[in-house]
N, C-alpha and C positions, 0 to 999 in steps of 0.2 A: 502494500498499498504504499504509496508512493507522497508524502505529506509536504512539500516544499518547491520553487515556481523561481526561476527567472525571467525578472521582467524589465527590461528597459536598465540593464548594469544591475540591478542588483537582486539578491538573492534572497526569497521569504520564504522560512520553515516555521511548520507548526506542531506540534510537539507530539501530539492526540490528534484522530476525530472529533472530540469535543470544541476542541481550541478551533480547527478548519468551519466547523457548523455553528459556531459561537461569533466564528469572525466575519464571516461569510453573510451573516443575516442585512440587511438591512438596519440603519442607525435605529436605535431604540435608548431610551432612558435608561429602562429597567435591567440593559445589556448593562449596561455604562456605570449604572450603579453597582452593579456585583462584582466591575475589576475585570470583564470577558469581552466587552468589546472590539472589534480591531481600532488601532490606534487612529487610522487617515484613511480615507479612502482610499488610497492606493493599499492600503493590507488588508482594506474588504475586496477589491479588486482580485488578489493577489490570492486571497482563500477562496474568492468564488469558481475563480481558472480551477485552484488543485483539484474543488470540487465539486467540478464537472467533470472533470476525468476520475472520479473512484469510482467504482462497480458499485452496483446494490448489494454482492456476493461482500463486500470489504466493510457495509453499515455494518453488515445480519451479523457480520464473524467478530467486530466487535463493537460490544452490547456497551452504551453509553452506562449502563445501570444495570448490574447484576442479575439476568431470572431469579437466579436465587436468594437475590440478598433482597428481591423490590416485585412485588407481587402485580403491578402495574406492567412490568419487563416481562414475567413473564404468561401475563392474561394474552398479553400483545402476540407472542411468539405461539401461546395455542390458538388461538383465533385465527392465525398463519393461511392463506388457500397454498397450502404447499405445489398445488400442480403450477397454479398461477408465475408461483413465483417462481418457482426452476425455468419458466421460459426464457423470465427474464433478469437472472440473475449476474448475466453475465453484463450488462445494456448498462454504460459508465450512466452516472446521473445526468450529461446536458446529453446523451443518447433518450433517455427516461423524456425528459421535457418535450423534446422531437417531436417522441409519438404520439402524447399526449395532444399535443397544437398542432400535430395535421389534422386540415380539412376532409379527409376518411377515416377519420377516428371518432366516433358514433360514439352517444352517451353512454350507450351499454356495457360496451366495450370499453370506456373511463373505468367504469363500476365493476367492471370484470376484473379488468388492472389493479383495481386498490384495492381487490377482496386478499392480492399476492403481493402485496407492501406492507413493508412495517409504518407504522407512526414516524420514527429517522428518517425512513424513506423517502415517505413521502415531505415531511420537514426539510428536504434537503434536496430535492426537486421546486419547491415551496420557493426555497433563499434565490433560485435561480432565475424566477420570471418576475416579467414586470407584472406593473397593476393593470394593463391590459392584458396577459397573458392569462391571469388569473379569474380574469371575467370571460375570456374566452372558454377556457375549456368548462368553466364552473355552471355555464349555462347553457351546457349540454347536454346537462345530466338531470334526470327527473327521479323524484324519489317520492312515491310513495305512501303515507301512512294515516293509518285507521284507529282513534279513539273509542268516540263516540259519529265521530265523525269524519271525513279524507279529506287530507288537505297533499298539496304538494304539487297538482298538476297546471304543466307549463301554461304561461298566459296567465293565471294568475300570482296574485299575492296577499298571503292569509298576513291576520292581528292578531297581537295579546293585546284584549283591554286590561288597564292595570289601574285598578280603581280604586287605588291605596289611601289609605286615611289616619292621618295622625297620631291616632284615638283608637283605630279600628271601629269607629261607629260605625253601626250597621245603617243606619239614613245616608249620611255621609256619603257612605260606599256607592250607596244604590246610585243617588245620583247624579258620580261620576260613570257608572258604569251604563246609565239610562243613555248620560250624552256620548260616550264611545258608539252606543250601540244606534243611538241615529246617526252618526256617521259611520254608521255598517263596518266598523273595528268590535272583532273578537270572537272569527271564527276561526281561529288556533285554539284559543282558551280566554276563559274569565279567570285571571290568575291573579291574586293579592299578595303582597309583601305584609304579613303582619305586623303591625307595630310591636307588639307583643307575645311569645314563643311560651304560651301556653295552651295544654288542651281544649280548657271552655270557650276561651276565643277562638280557636283554628273551628271547634265544630262550630259555633255560631257564624262563623262567615261559612264554613262550607255550605250548612244549612240554607242562610242566607241566598249563595249564589244557585244554586239550586231550584230554590222559588220561583227565582227571579227565572231561569231555564224554565224549567216546567207548564209557569204559569204561559208564556210567551211561545211555548216552545219552540225552542231554540235551538238547532240544528251546533253547540261546539261544547265544549267539554267544564269543568270547571276545575279550578288545583290550588290551594295555600299553601304559598313559598313558605312555610319553616319548617324545620330543622326536621331529616326523615325521619329520627326517635318520636318529635311530637305528633306526625303526619300519620304514624304506626299508632298508638295510642289510639285517635280520634280517630281511625278509620277503625279498629277492635270494640269501640263503645259504640257503631254503627252510624258513623259521619258520615254522608253520600260526598266521596272521592271519587273523579273517575279517574285520577291517574295521582302519582307520588311525582313531588319534588330534590330533588340535592344537586348543589354545588359542588364538584369535579377540580381534584387537579393530577397534574401528571405523573407526581412522586407517590408511592405510600406514603412517606411519612408526611405529606402533603394532604393525602388524603386522611391522615391521623389527624391533623391539625385543625380536617372539619371535622371530625367527631366519626368518623367510618371508617372502613377497609368493606372490603371484598361480599366477605361474611356477611355484613350487617345490609350490603346490598341487595344479597341474594334473596334474604331472609326478606324482606323489606317487599319483593318480585314476588314472592309466595301469597304474601299479604295482599296483595293490592290486585292479584290476578284471581284468589279465592273470596275477596270481600269488594272490589271496586264496582260502580257503579256507571261503568262505559263494557259493551260488550266486544270492541276490538281487539288487536292482540297488542297493537302496540298503547302501554300505560305508563309514563314514565318523560317527562320533564325535565332533562338538563342542562345545566348554565356551567358556563368556565368563562375563561377571562385572562389576556398574556399578563405577566406577571404575578400568578397569587401566588405561587410556589415559592418568588424571592421573595415577599411578603410576610412569612412562614419560616424563612430562612430552610427550604425543604427541596431548592434548586440542585443539590452537587453542584453546582458549578456548569448545568446547561441550560444553551440560552432558550429564551422564552417559549421562541415560536415552537423548538423541538418539544419545550415541556405542553404546550397546548396541542399538540400533534396529539400526544401521548392520552391527554384529555379521553379524545375522540375513539382513542383505542379501548381508552377502558369503555367510554360510552356506547358502542359500539355493540358489547356484548349483550345489552339490555333490551336493545332493540325499540331505541324507544319511539315517541312520538313525534316530538319535537326534542332540537338543544339549539340555543345562543350562546352567543361572545356578550358578554357586557362590556363591552368593545373599550370605552373611554370610562370604565365605573372607578378603575381602579386609585385613579391619580397619573398626576406629572410626574410622579417616581417613576414610573415604569411607560406611559405614552408620556411623552411632552407636548406634543401639540399636535394641531391638526394633522399635519403632515402624513403624522410616524399614528397616529390613530386611523385617518384614513386607509394606512396602507394595511395595519392590525385587521382591521374590518374587513378587507377583500383575502389575507391571508387564512385567515378562523374558517373563511366563508367554503373556498377551495379547498384548502387539508378536510375541512369535515365530510365533504361533500364525497371527494374523492374514497373517506373511509365509509361511505354509502350512507352516512345521516343525514337525515331531513334538518336542514341548517338554517337557525336563524341567527337574529341582529337584534343588540340592543343596541340603537345607535345613538350613544350619548355624550354626555361629556362632564365635567365636575369643571365648577368655578372658579375656581386655583388653576384649573389649564389655560394652556392657550390656543383657546379654538372658539367660534359661536355657532349660531343656529346657525348658519349662511351653510358651513362646514358639515353639521348632519344635514342640511339638503344635500349638499352635493354627495358625502356617504350614503344616501339613501337611494339618489336615483342609479347611483353605481351599482351597489349593492339588488337591483332591482331589476337593473340590466343582468344584472350575473343569476340572474333568477334566485334568488334568496328565498326559503319554503315560510317566513314570515318573519313582519318587525313588529318592535312594540311601543306602543301610543300610552299616554297621560296627558289627562285635559290643561293643554297650554302649556304642553312641552315640559313642565314643571310641576318633579315631579314631590309635593307636598312633605311630604314622610319622609324620601330618603334625601332629601336635598340635592338633588341633580337637576343636569337636563339631560331627556330625550327630545323623540319627535309628538308631537299633539294629533291628536284623536286625524282631525283636517289635513295635515300633511300628508296625511299612509290615504287619506281619500286621493288627496291632491297628486300624489305618485300615480297611485293608480290610472287616473282618467289622463294625467300628461304620459304616461307609457301604455293605455289603450290594455291595461288588468284588470281584472276580479277579483273577488272574493274567490272563495273555495263555493263549486258545486253549490251547495244545498245551502249554503249561507244566502249566497247570491238567492236564491227561489223565497227565501225563504223573508230577505231586506225585500226582494219588490209583492208578494203578500201583505206586506204590513204599508205598503208604500214608503218608501224608505228608498230605494232606485225603481225606476221604469226604463225598459231597454237598455238594460248595462249600466245606466248613468242616475245619479243619487239627483233624487226630485230636489222643488224647490222648500218642498218642508224638510229636507235634508237637518240636522245641527239642532231639529225640537225636542227637545228629553222631554217634553212634555207626555208625550204620550203613549210614554211607557211606564208616569209616575199609575198608582191605583192605591 
């Protein structure tokens, strides 16, 4: 495995694969904070050059975290489609990029190839791709999932209604939810971030969302994003949950920081399949975001893009209904400005799709980041063009509970109209039936939440 190159009279040598992957990364403040980023553009180019000539077999034969010591590494190895891998093992990373971007490489072929790639291989090829490359490849892949309803069809843009309330007041939550529905938002999930991680509080929110869904016969699903153990207790006590939620990290130690491990996820999976209120095969909602492992000091010197890819390797095991990156939520320590946020959003979407996941994005930023709402508008158009499965909306793009900026409900409606995209089919039919849409477009009554008040 050659880890050096001479460019313009200077030799660049790297000590190990971990260093090559880190220094080939596009500029990220998190990698800089961890002390693993390229010193300058020239060293980044050299690392990309070295990476482009490594074989996929080199990456597999030099694990960044030994499977004997990390259960995420072990799971990624176990789930690899060995026959597909063998067909591509001697491809260089550069050759893999060329294959993925060929005009005659279909979306179904991309998904087949992805099944034979480890998460580290997917991260490696991502580092050689431009933003447009990431959009082009991802846009070809159609990934359908079903919980109570089905999302992911080409030409559609699903959405999560996020009616958070700073005190979990059910009436306040419903007011936000009714506004979302009036703009045609909520086909992916009605998903609430609770202010208090308590079982009774969670049960109250689950019953309230299910009441709205049943009263209006809405073809969607509900979820309250408490810790998985809290959700499990609520389901065990009879609360109506369509799916379970959990944040993931790309290392076993990082997941331990979230209070989870593979055994707990498997236990939760068995519970939601036995006691959940949805009938479809996809019963999970996972959330990720570049930098989470660094924030818990569980990154082991691995760059944040590669760790993010490993999150998707873990998520794949559970056949989730939806996954999303909260791309700008963790803060400028990990993604400093809008350029880094936009790049990360496109990277995360492509890598998850190549893992075969139904990938969405919380297109967001914190108020101390060098970004603004125009940047979020840009990323929303780019991701919609790339075929993102769903995006997240909050009232006026301002989450009053989590204190960060996302997309508004009407932003999502505008993206759909601009790119001639639609909600999920069953949800669109429901919107037509209640007068919010007609002929695939919002009516003059859209945005009037009073229609849903009872």
